[in-house]
C-alpha positions in Angstrom: 1.2 -14.2 -15.9 2.4 -12.7 -12.6 5.2 -10.3 -12.2 7.3 -10.2 -9.0 9.4 -7.2 -8.6 11.8 -6.8 -5.8 13.8 -3.6 -5.1 16.8 -3.6 -3.1 18.6 -0.9 -1.3 22.0 -2.4 -0.3 23.8 -1.4 2.8 26.5 1.5 2.1 29.2 -0.5 3.8 29.2 -3.6 1.7 32.5 -4.2 -0.3 32.6 -4.7 -4.0 33.2 -8.5 -3.4 29.9 -8.5 -1.3 28.1 -6.4 -4.0 29.2 -8.8 -6.7 28.3 -11.9 -4.6 24.9 -10.4 -4.1 24.3 -9.9 -7.7 25.6 -13.4 -8.4 23.0 -14.7 -5.7 20.3 -12.9 -7.6 21.4 -14.5 -10.9 21.3 -17.9 -9.3 17.4 -17.5 -8.9 17.1 -18.1 -12.7 17.5 -21.8 -11.9 14.3 -22.0 -10.2 12.1 -24.1 -12.4 8.9 -22.0 -11.7 10.4 -18.9 -12.8 9.5 -18.1 -16.4 12.1 -15.3 -16.6 14.4 -13.6 -14.2 15.8 -10.0 -14.8 18.2 -8.0 -12.8 19.3 -4.3 -13.2 20.5 -1.2 -11.5 18.8 2.2 -12.0 18.8 3.2 -15.7 20.3 6.6 -16.8 17.0 7.9 -18.0 17.2 11.4 -16.6 15.8 13.0 -13.7 12.2 13.7 -13.3 10.2 13.8 -9.9 8.4 10.5 -10.8 11.6 8.5 -11.2 12.9 6.5 -8.3 16.7 6.0 -8.5 17.7 5.6 -4.9 17.7 2.0 -5.0 20.7 -0.4 -5.7 19.3 -3.3 -7.7 15.9 -4.5 -8.9 14.8 -8.1 -9.6 11.8 -9.0 -11.8 10.8 -12.6 -11.8 7.8 -13.7 -14.2 5.6 -16.6 -13.3 2.8 -18.3 -15.2 0.6 -18.6 -12.1 0.4 -17.6 -8.6 1.1 -21.2 -7.5 4.5 -21.1 -9.4 5.3 -17.9 -7.4 4.4 -19.7 -4.3 6.6 -22.6 -5.3 9.5 -20.1 -6.0 9.1 -18.6 -2.5 9.8 -21.9 -0.8 12.3 -23.3 -3.2 15.8 -24.1 -1.7 17.5 -21.6 -3.9 15.3 -18.8 -2.9 15.5 -19.7 0.8 19.3 -20.0 0.5 19.5 -16.7 -1.1 17.6 -15.0 1.7 19.7 -16.8 4.4 22.9 -15.8 2.7 22.1 -12.3 1.7 19.3 -11.1 3.9 21.7 -8.9 6.0 23.1 -7.1 2.9 20.1 -4.8 2.3 18.7 -1.9 4.5 15.4 -1.8 2.7 13.6 -4.1 0.4 10.3 -3.3 -1.4 8.2 -5.9 -3.4 5.5 -5.3 -6.0 3.5 -8.2 -7.2 1.0 -7.7 -10.1 -1.0 -9.7 -12.6 
């Protein structure tokens, strides 16, 4: 299995409606057939420790059975549409892929 974790730092000037649309856009990625599971969340209230990163806005985790499924996801029209529609909404994005 492959885990694809995408961490977003949204721009400070986004309206509530834009932030809501962004989250809905993330949720729409669940319809991509090669995704085994899609999970979205904001930083958890787990306390403050030096090793905990909480400066991000939202994180997306997508699980895949194979790297080929991941590759299909990257080029899927829903994913490409998400990038086109919301690519200007974040100031930073960080991706972690692991098997």
